[in-house]
N, C-alpha and C positions, 0 to 999 in steps of 0.2 A: 741261736747260733746261726740258723738258716738266713735271718735277716742280714747278718754280718757279711755273708758271702753272696747273697742275692741281689743286694744293692736297693737304693731307696724306692724304686718303683714297686718292687714286689712287697717291701715293706709297708707302703701305703696301700696297695691291693689287699694285703693280709688284714690290715687294721680296717678298712672298709667292709670287708667280709666279715670280720668279728662283729662290727657293730650291726650289720644287717642280721647276724645271727642272733644276737641278743634282742633285736626288735622283733623277729619272728619267734623267738622263744617265749616273748611276753604273751602272745596270744591275743585273741579277741577279747574284748571286754567281758561279754557273757562268760566265755570259758574261764577267765580268772576269777569271776565271782563264784563260778561252780567249783572250780578247784580250791578255792578258800572255804567255802562251805563244806566240802567233802573232808579236807583236812581237819577243820574244826570239829566236824561231826566224830570222826575217828579220835581226835584228842579228848572229846567229851566222853566217849566210851572208855577210853583208857583211864580218865580221872575217876569214873564209876567203879572201874575194876580196882584201882588204888583204895578207893573208899571201902570197897569190900573187904580187901586186906585189912585195912585200918579198923574195920568193925568187928574183924575176926571170922567173916564168912569164909575166908580162905586163909591158909597159913602164910606168915611172913616169910619171904625169902628174898634175900638181900640182891641176888642176881635178877630176880623177876621185877623187883622195884627199880633197880638200876636200868633194865631193859626198857621198861615202860617209860621212865623218865627220859632216857636216851631217845626213845622213839618220838616223844612229844617234841624234844629240842631239835631233833633233825626235821620234824615237820615244819616247825617254825623257821628253821634255816631254809627250807625248801620254799616254803611260801615267800619269804623275804627274797630269795634269789629269783624266783619266778615272776615276782613284781605283782602278787595278786591284789595288792592295794594301790595299783597303779591309778593315776588320776582319771585315766579312761573309763574306770569302773563306776566312777560317779553317775555316769549317764544311765546305769542300769537301774531301773526302778523295781522291777519284779524280783521279790525275794532277796534283794539287797539290804542287809541289815546294818551296813556301815553308816557312821555319822559323817558328816562334814568334817568335824574335827580331825579325823584322821589326816586329811590333807591340809587343814589350816593350822594344825598344831603338831607339825612333823617332830619337833624334837620332843615333845611330850610323848607322842606315839612310840618313839625310839626308846624313850626312857621305860615305858611300860613293857616294851618288849625285852629291854634288858633287865628289868625287875624280874620278869617271868623267867628268863634264861638263868639268872642267878638263883632263883628258887628251884628251877629244875636240877642245877649242879648239886645243890644242897640235898635235894631229895636223893638224887643218885648216888651221893656219897654216904648215905645213912648205911649203917651196918647192922642196925638191929631195930626192933619194932619201936622202941623208945625214940630213936633218932627219926625213924619215919613219922611218928606222931608229932614230933617237933617241926619237922620240915614241911609236911603236907599242907598244914594250914597256912603256911606262908606262900605256897604256890597257889592255893585257893584264893587268898587275898589277892595276889598279883593278877589272877585271871579276873577276879570280880572287878578290881579296880579299873582294868582295861576295858571290860565289857560295859561298866556303867559309864564310863568316858567317851567311849569310841564305838559302841554298838546300841542299835536301836533296841528298846525293850521287847520281850515276847509279848505278843497279844493276848 
C-alpha cells in the first residue's frame, strides 16, 4: 500500500534497499560456512536424540518427536534463506566440507533438500513409536544421500 501512494521513486528506493538488505544478510563467506556447520551440528545432535528414542533410551512422545522434526526443518529453512551454500563459500578451504557438486548440480541439491523436508514432515506426523520407526530411517536415508553426494567424507 505504501508504494501505491508514495510514487515510483520511493518504490525503486525500497527495492534497492531490500536488495542491499539481502546482500548484507548473506554475510561473509567464512560466516556462512560457520553458520551451516553450527546448524548441521545441532541437527546431528537432534538426530542422535531421535535415535535414542527409537532405541528406547528415552520414552516416545509424539510432541517431542514433532518438535525435533520441526526444529530440523526450521534449521534447513533458515540455512536456505540465509544462503549458507552461497557460491562465495566455495573459496573457504578450511573446514569447508561442501563438495563442488552443490554448485554444479543445483537441481540435484534442491531435490536432496526436498527429500529431507518430506522425510521430516513424515517423521513429525508420526503419532506412535511404530510410525516413528517407519519414518526415521527415511530421514536417515535422505541425510545420507545428501552427504554422500554433496559433502566431503570425514577424515
